[in-house]
C-alpha positions in Angstrom: -21.6 -13.6 7.8 -22.1 -16.0 10.7 -25.3 -18.0 10.9 -27.3 -18.0 14.0 -28.5 -21.1 15.9 -32.0 -20.3 14.5 -31.0 -21.1 11.0 -29.6 -19.7 7.8 -32.7 -17.7 6.6 -33.0 -15.9 10.0 -29.3 -15.1 10.1 -29.3 -13.4 6.8 -32.4 -11.3 7.4 -31.7 -10.3 11.0 -28.1 -9.5 10.3 -29.1 -7.4 7.3 -31.6 -5.3 9.4 -29.1 -4.8 12.3 -26.3 -3.9 9.9 -28.3 -1.4 8.0 -29.0 0.4 11.3 -25.3 0.3 12.1 -24.4 2.0 8.8 -26.5 5.1 9.5 -24.6 8.4 10.3 -24.4 9.6 13.9 -26.7 12.5 14.6 -24.8 15.7 15.5 -21.4 14.5 14.2 -19.3 17.3 12.5 -19.4 17.3 8.8 -16.0 16.3 7.3 -14.2 18.6 5.0 -14.7 18.2 1.3 -12.0 18.3 -1.4 -8.3 17.8 -1.5 -5.8 15.2 -2.5 -4.7 12.1 -0.5 -1.2 10.8 -1.5 -0.1 7.2 -0.8 3.2 5.5 -1.6 3.8 1.8 -2.3 7.0 -0.2 -2.4 5.4 -2.1 -5.3 6.6 -1.2 -8.8 3.2 -1.2 -10.5 -0.4 -2.4 -10.8 -1.1 -5.6 -12.8 -4.8 -5.5 -13.2 -7.8 -3.4 -12.2 -10.3 -5.9 -13.5 -12.1 -7.4 -10.4 -11.7 -11.1 -11.2 -8.0 -11.0 -12.0 -6.9 -8.3 -9.4 -5.1 -10.8 -7.2 -2.1 -8.9 -6.0 -2.6 -6.9 -2.8 -2.2 -3.5 -4.5 -4.6 -4.3 -7.3 -7.1 -6.0 -4.9 -7.4 -2.9 -2.7 -7.8 -0.5 -5.5 -10.6 -2.6 -7.0 -12.3 -3.1 -3.7 -12.1 0.3 -2.1 -11.8 2.8 -5.0 -13.3 1.7 -8.3 -16.1 -0.8 -7.7 -19.0 -2.0 -5.5 -20.4 -5.3 -4.7 -23.9 -6.4 -3.7 -22.9 -6.5 0.0 -19.9 -5.0 1.8 -18.2 -5.0 5.1 -18.1 -1.9 7.3 -15.2 -0.6 9.5 -16.6 -2.6 12.4 -16.7 -5.8 10.4 -20.4 -6.0 9.7 -22.0 -7.0 6.4 -24.3 -4.4 4.9 -26.1 -3.9 1.6 -24.0 -2.0 -0.9 -25.4 -2.2 -4.4 -28.2 -4.3 -3.0 -31.1 -2.3 -1.6 -31.5 -4.6 1.4 -30.8 -8.1 2.7 -31.6 -11.0 0.4 -35.0 -12.7 0.7 -34.2 -16.4 1.3 -36.5 -19.2 0.4 -37.6 -21.6 3.2 -35.3 -24.3 1.8 -32.3 -21.9 1.9 -31.5 -22.3 -1.7 -33.0 -19.3 -3.4 -31.9 -15.7 -2.6 -33.8 -12.8 -4.1 -31.7 -9.6 -4.0 -33.3 -6.2 -4.5 -31.0 -3.6 -6.1 -30.5 0.1 -5.4 -32.0 2.5 -7.9 -30.0 5.3 -9.5 -26.6 3.6 -9.3 -24.4 4.9 -12.2 -21.2 3.5 -13.7 -18.3 5.9 -14.3 -19.3 6.3 -17.9 -22.8 7.4 -17.0 -25.1 4.5 -17.6 -27.4 3.2 -14.8 -26.7 -0.2 -13.4 -29.3 -2.9 -13.8 -29.8 -6.5 -12.7 -28.5 -7.6 -16.1 -25.1 -6.1 -15.1 -25.1 -8.1 -11.9 -25.9 -11.3 -13.7 -23.2 -10.7 -16.3 -20.6 -9.9 -13.7 -21.2 -12.9 -11.4 -21.2 -15.2 -14.4 -18.1 -13.6 -16.0 -15.9 -13.9 -13.0 -16.4 -17.7 -12.9 -15.4 -18.2 -16.6 -11.8 -19.1 -17.4 -11.5 -16.1 -19.7 -11.7 -13.7 -16.8 -8.6 -15.3 -15.1 -10.3 -15.0 -11.8 -8.5 -15.9 -8.6 -11.7 -17.2 -7.0 -14.1 -19.0 -9.5 -14.6 -21.8 -7.0 -16.5 -19.4 -4.7 -19.3 -19.5 -7.3 -19.4 -23.2 -7.6 -22.6 -23.6 -5.5 -24.7 -21.6 -8.0 -26.9 -23.8 -10.2 -25.0 -24.1 -13.6 -21.8 -22.6 -12.3 -19.6 -25.7 -12.7 -20.2 -25.6 -16.5 -19.1 -21.9 -16.6 -16.1 -22.6 -14.4 -15.1 -25.4 -16.8 -15.5 -23.1 -19.8 -18.4 -25.1 -21.2 -21.0 -22.3 -20.8 -21.1 -18.6 -20.3 -24.3 -18.3 -18.4 -25.8 -19.8 -15.3 -29.4 -20.9 -15.1 -29.1 -20.2 -11.3 -28.8 -16.4 -11.9 -32.0 -14.8 -13.1 -32.9 -11.2 -13.9 -36.4 -10.8 -12.4 -36.6 -7.2 -13.5 -34.1 -4.3 -13.7 -34.0 -4.0 -9.9 -34.1 -7.6 -8.8 -31.8 -10.6 -9.3 -32.6 -14.1 -8.1 -29.8 -16.6 -7.3 -30.5 -20.3 -6.9 -27.9 -22.5 -5.2 -27.3 -26.2 -5.5 -27.3 -26.5 -1.7 -28.0 -24.0 1.2 -24.8 -22.1 2.0 -24.5 -20.1 5.2 -21.7 -17.9 3.8 -23.2 -17.0 0.4 -24.2 -13.4 1.2 -20.7 -12.8 2.4 -19.3 -14.4 -0.8 -21.3 -11.7 -2.7 -19.1 -9.1 -1.0 -15.9 -10.4 -2.6 -14.1 -8.0 -4.9 -14.2 -10.6 -7.7 -18.0 -10.2 -7.7 -17.8 -6.4 -8.2 -20.3 -5.2 -10.8 -19.0 -4.1 -14.2 -20.8 -2.9 -17.4 -20.9 -5.5 -20.2 -20.3 -3.1 -23.0 -17.1 -1.7 -21.5 -15.8 -5.2 -20.9 -16.5 -6.2 -24.5 -15.1 -2.9 -25.8 -11.7 -3.4 -24.2 -11.5 -7.2 -24.0 -8.4 -8.3 -22.0 -7.4 -4.7 -21.7 -10.3 -3.9 -19.5 -7.8 -4.5 -16.7 -6.1 -1.2 -17.8 -9.4 0.7 -18.5 -11.6 -0.1 -15.5 -15.2 1.1 -15.3 -17.2 0.5 -12.2 -19.7 2.2 -9.8 -17.2 3.0 -7.1 -16.5 6.3 -5.3 -13.5 7.1 -7.6 -12.7 6.5 -11.2 -9.4 6.2 -12.9 -8.0 9.5 -14.1 -4.6 8.6 -15.3 -2.1 5.8 -15.0 1.7 6.1 -15.6 3.0 2.5 -15.3 5.8 2.2 -12.8 5.3 5.8 -11.5 1.8 6.7 -10.3 -1.9 6.1 -10.6 -4.5 8.8 -10.0 -8.2 8.3 -9.1 -10.6 11.2 -9.2 -14.0 11.5 -7.4 -17.0 9.9 -9.1 -19.4 12.8 -9.2 -22.4 10.6 -9.7 -21.6 8.2 -6.9 -24.8 6.8 -5.4 -24.0 7.5 -1.7 -25.0 11.1 -1.0 -22.1 13.4 -0.1 -19.4 10.8 -0.7 -16.6 10.6 -1.3 -15.1 13.6 0.5 -11.7 13.6 -1.3 -11.2 15.0 -4.9 -8.3 12.7 -5.7 -6.4 9.7 -4.4 -2.8 9.4 -5.8 -0.6 6.3 -5.5 3.1 6.6 -6.2 5.0 3.4 -6.9 8.5 2.1 -6.2 9.0 4.0 -3.0 10.9 2.2 -0.3 9.0 2.4 3.0 11.9 4.1 4.8 12.0 6.7 2.0 8.3 7.0 2.3 8.6 7.7 6.0 10.9 10.6 5.4 8.4 12.0 2.9 5.6 11.5 5.4 7.6 13.5 8.0 8.1 16.3 5.5 4.3 16.4 4.9 4.6 15.2 1.3 2.8 11.9 1.8 -0.4 11.0 3.8 -0.2 7.2 3.8 2.4 4.5 3.7 0.5 1.7 2.0 3.0 -1.0 3.0 3.0 0.2 6.6 6.1 1.3 8.6 9.2 -0.7 7.6 10.5 -3.1 10.3 13.7 -1.1 10.8 11.6 2.0 11.5 9.1 0.5 13.9 10.9 1.4 17.1 11.6 4.9 16.0 8.0 5.4 15.0 6.9 4.2 18.4 9.3 6.4 20.4 9.5 9.6 18.3 7.5 12.3 20.0 6.2 13.6 16.7 5.4 10.2 15.1 4.3 8.3 18.2 0.8 9.9 18.5 0.2 9.2 14.9 0.9 5.4 15.1 -1.8 2.7 15.0 -1.4 -1.1 14.5 -3.7 -3.0 12.3 -4.6 -6.6 13.4 -4.8 -8.0 9.9 -7.0 -10.9 8.8 -4.0 -12.1 6.7 -2.2 -15.4 6.9 1.3 -15.8 5.5 2.5 -19.2 4.5 4.9 -21.3 2.5 3.2 -22.9 -0.5 4.8 -25.9 -2.1 3.9 -27.8 -5.3 3.0 -31.1 -3.8 3.4 -32.9 -7.2 7.0 -31.7 -7.7 10.0 -33.5 -6.2 11.0 -33.4 -3.5 7.8 -31.8 -2.1 5.7 -34.7 -3.3 6.9 -36.4 -0.1 5.1 -35.2 3.0 8.2 -35.8 5.1 10.0 -33.1 3.1 7.1 -30.7 3.6 7.1 -31.5 7.3 10.8 -31.0 7.4 10.4 -27.5 6.0 7.7 -26.8 8.6 10.2 -27.7 11.4 12.6 -25.1 10.0 10.2 -22.2 10.4 11.0 -20.1 13.4 7.9 -17.9 13.8 9.3 -16.0 16.7 12.3 -14.9 14.5 10.0 -13.9 11.7 8.0 -11.7 14.0 11.1 -10.2 15.5 12.4 -9.3 12.0 9.0 -7.7 11.4 9.5 -5.4 14.3 7.5 -7.4 16.7 4.4 -7.2 14.5 2.5 -10.4 14.0 1.0 -13.4 15.7 2.3 -17.0 15.2 -0.2 -19.0 13.2 -1.4 -22.3 14.7 -3.3 -23.5 11.7 -5.4 -22.3 8.8 -8.3 -20.8 10.8 -7.5 -17.3 12.0 -8.5 -16.1 15.5 -10.5 -13.2 14.2 -12.9 -15.5 12.4 -15.4 -18.1 13.8 -14.3 -21.7 14.2 -10.7 -20.9 15.2 -9.3 -23.8 17.2 -7.0 -22.7 20.0 -5.8 -26.2 20.5 -4.5 -26.5 16.9 -0.8 -26.8 16.6 1.8 -26.5 13.7 5.1 -28.3 13.7 7.5 -26.6 16.1 10.8 -25.1 15.2 13.2 -28.1 15.4 16.1 -28.3 12.9 17.2 -31.7 14.3 13.8 -33.2 13.6 13.9 -31.6 10.1 17.2 -33.2 9.4 15.9 -36.6 10.5 12.8 -36.3 8.3 14.9 -35.5 5.3 17.1 -38.5 6.0 14.1 -40.7 6.3 12.8 -39.4 2.9 16.3 -40.1 1.4 16.9 -36.4 0.7 20.4 -35.2 1.7 19.9 -31.6 0.5 18.7 -29.9 -2.6 18.6 -26.6 -4.4 15.3 -24.7 -4.9 14.0 -21.3 -5.8 12.3 -19.5 -2.9 10.0 -17.0 -4.5 7.9 -14.2 -3.2 6.0 -11.1 -4.3 7.0 -7.4 -4.4 3.4 -6.3 -4.5 1.6 -8.5 -2.0 0.6 -7.8 1.6 3.8 -8.9 3.3 5.8 -5.7 3.6 8.8 -7.6 5.0 8.7 -10.5 2.6 12.3 -9.8 1.4 13.5 -10.0 5.0 11.6 -13.1 5.7 13.0 -14.8 2.6 16.5 -14.2 4.0 15.4 -15.7 7.4 14.0 -18.8 5.7 17.0 -19.1 3.4 19.3 -19.2 6.4 17.1 -21.7 8.2 17.0 -24.1 5.2 20.8 -23.9 4.9 21.1 -25.6 8.3 20.0 -28.9 6.7 21.7 -28.5 3.4 18.7 -26.9 1.4 20.2 -24.2 -0.9 17.4 -21.7 -1.5 17.8 -19.1 -4.2 15.7 -16.0 -3.6 13.6 -14.6 -6.4 11.1 -11.8 -6.3 8.3 -11.0 -8.8 5.2 -8.9 -8.9 2.2 -10.6 -7.4 0.4 -11.2 -10.7 3.5 -12.8 -12.2 4.2 -14.9 -9.2 0.6 -16.2 -9.1 0.8 -17.1 -12.8 4.1 -18.9 -12.2 2.6 -20.9 -9.3 -0.4 -21.8 -11.5 1.9 -22.9 -14.4 4.3 -24.8 -12.2 7.3 -22.4 -12.8 7.4 -21.8 -9.1 7.4 -24.7 -6.7 8.1 -23.0 -3.4 6.8 -19.5 -2.5 6.4 -17.3 0.5 2.9 -16.0 0.0 -0.2 -15.0 1.9 -4.0 -14.8 1.8 -6.1 -12.1 3.3 -9.7 -12.8 4.1 -12.2 -11.4 1.6 -14.9 -11.9 4.1 -15.1 -12.8 7.7 -16.0 -16.5 7.5 -13.9 -19.7 7.6 -15.0 -20.7 4.1 -12.7 -18.0 2.7 -9.3 -19.3 3.9 -10.4 -23.0 3.8 -12.0 -22.7 0.4 -9.0 -21.0 -1.1 -6.1 -22.8 0.6 -7.3 -26.3 1.1 -10.3 -27.3 -1.1 -9.1 -28.8 -4.4 -10.6 -26.2 -6.7 -9.5 -23.3 -4.6 -6.9 -20.9 -6.0 -4.0 -21.7 -3.7 -4.9 -25.4 -3.4 -4.6 -25.5 -7.2 -1.3 -23.7 -7.1 -0.1 -26.3 -4.5 -1.6 -29.2 -6.6 -3.3 -30.3 -3.4 -6.5 -32.4 -3.4 -7.7 -34.4 -0.4 -11.1 -35.9 -1.1 -11.9 -36.0 2.6 -11.2 -32.3 2.9 -13.5 -31.6 0.0 -16.2 -33.8 1.5 -16.1 -32.1 4.9 -16.1 -28.7 3.2 -19.3 -29.5 1.3 -20.9 -30.8 4.6 -19.9 -27.6 6.4 -21.5 -25.4 3.8 -24.8 -27.4 3.9 -25.4 -26.9 7.5 -26.9 -23.9 9.3 -25.7 -24.9 12.7 -22.7 -22.8 13.7 -21.5 -25.5 16.1 -21.7 -28.3 13.6 -20.2 -26.1 10.9 -17.2 -25.3 13.1 -16.7 -29.0 13.9 -16.3 -29.7 10.2 -13.9 -26.8 9.7 -11.7 -27.9 12.6 -11.6 -31.5 11.1 -10.4 -29.9 7.9 -7.7 -27.9 9.7 -6.4 -31.1 11.4 -6.3 -33.1 8.2 -4.5 -30.3 6.3 -1.9 -29.9 9.1 -1.1 -33.6 8.5 -0.7 -33.1 4.7 1.0 -29.7 5.0 0.6 -28.6 1.3 0.8 -25.1 2.7 2.8 -24.2 5.9 1.1 -21.5 8.0 3.6 -18.9 9.2 2.4 -15.7 10.8 -0.8 -13.7 11.0 0.4 -10.3 10.0 0.1 -7.0 11.9 1.2 -3.8 10.3 2.1 -0.5 11.8 0.6 2.6 10.1 0.7 6.3 10.6 -2.3 8.6 10.4 -1.3 11.9 8.6 -1.9 15.1 10.6 -3.3 16.5 7.4 -6.2 13.9 7.6 -9.2 14.7 9.7 -11.4 11.6 9.2 -9.6 8.3 8.7 -11.7 5.1 8.6 -10.0 1.7 8.4 -11.2 -1.4 6.6 -10.8 -4.6 8.6 -10.4 -6.9 5.6 -8.6 -4.8 3.0 -6.3 -3.5 5.7 -6.4 0.0 4.1 -8.4 3.2 4.4 -12.0 3.2 3.4 -11.2 6.0 0.9 -14.8 7.2 0.3 -15.0 8.1 4.1 -11.5 9.7 4.4 -11.4 13.5 4.7 -8.7 16.0 5.1 -8.5 18.1 8.3 -10.2 21.6 8.2 
């Protein structure tokens, strides 16, 4: 959520009122068809986790955020923040530090029990604790008492209070303009304590939430099936009876199945080699749409591991990135990144610049660093949000070879790759980060602030970046806030722990079997509760 020039408290309340109005149905609109099965295919081989905090791979993250769970606030198809499990916008204290959140009545978990404020408190605290293996505990760091939980020294936060069954109060260390948006993140989805305690670490395989669908069956490596939650709190939703994901399907094979009417949705998008045919085919062309993703791809390096501990080596790699070539290989889909702040989000700096493609300069920097060539594993994910990651690895491998860098390509599931980066078993990875909410705190807080998930994987810590980030989040002025974020962007482009590559775009096809198809701007996937088959 963006703060207004009138201050943090006004921004939250005014936005909440406007967005509630925007979420109302349009009078006279035709009623979508009820029932039916929606079939999707993924190139990914499986799902790692359906537990909100640890669902970090793209496949898992979307299922958690769009099918199984709800958060206090959520984004609509037009990118607006609205109450979800909350009954309205938070009431914010005059000093901006205390948010009182009213909760919806009658929200039921998949196993039948009604959700209460105690579930909200438990879920927010749990995701920050090391035992949850969360990909974003740092996003909770501003809550009073959170740092002890993040460190594993406590399990509860004094800053989260149950006022009554329908009200939760959150006290922050400092005012934070983006905090209502943080509450929309999938890691903060509400779960029932008794089911988490019942299953322990295996809750990731036995998810229970409040979402529009519940898990019906899961055959690892083959398919996963979600069935309509009949006690879902939104009247009349969802429309579909089932959502089926089938795994291990190459996008080109998926396209053939789509043409035969066997598949409704290619979750990876149209494969690069099929983009031109999809555009020009008279049957497929009218079904094409291109999603302008809020997703930054990058090369992440372990800045404490040789030779990447030397910024000259990191800069050399940056000069070997030909973004135009990457976009060409992706079928022309994508925008060259010019930094860490994406153009769809406030505070983007058009004047920002990344090192240009220049192999000669790369060779000179390596010589200056005393590095004449080396071998390294170039890792990437089979389950992330870069459908053409395998092709990009080959492009980068060839580029590195120009200066004597011998890159061995390795591919893992997203969950395994993230664990390898955390453990130091991977020191160079093609990876990416999609916005969980439309505010610069997301990418900056994750990629560049020392306790962010990707900054930790890169072993990157710049005290000045951390200081500027804290300053940015203490101010309600959009202009001042953006000034801090642009300073951070410039500092990080000097350090280059992470090399920005391309802001992805993906081509998708809308099945002729589908009558209503609503797209989520952050998850880059259908809003399944609003999808309906054609009559």
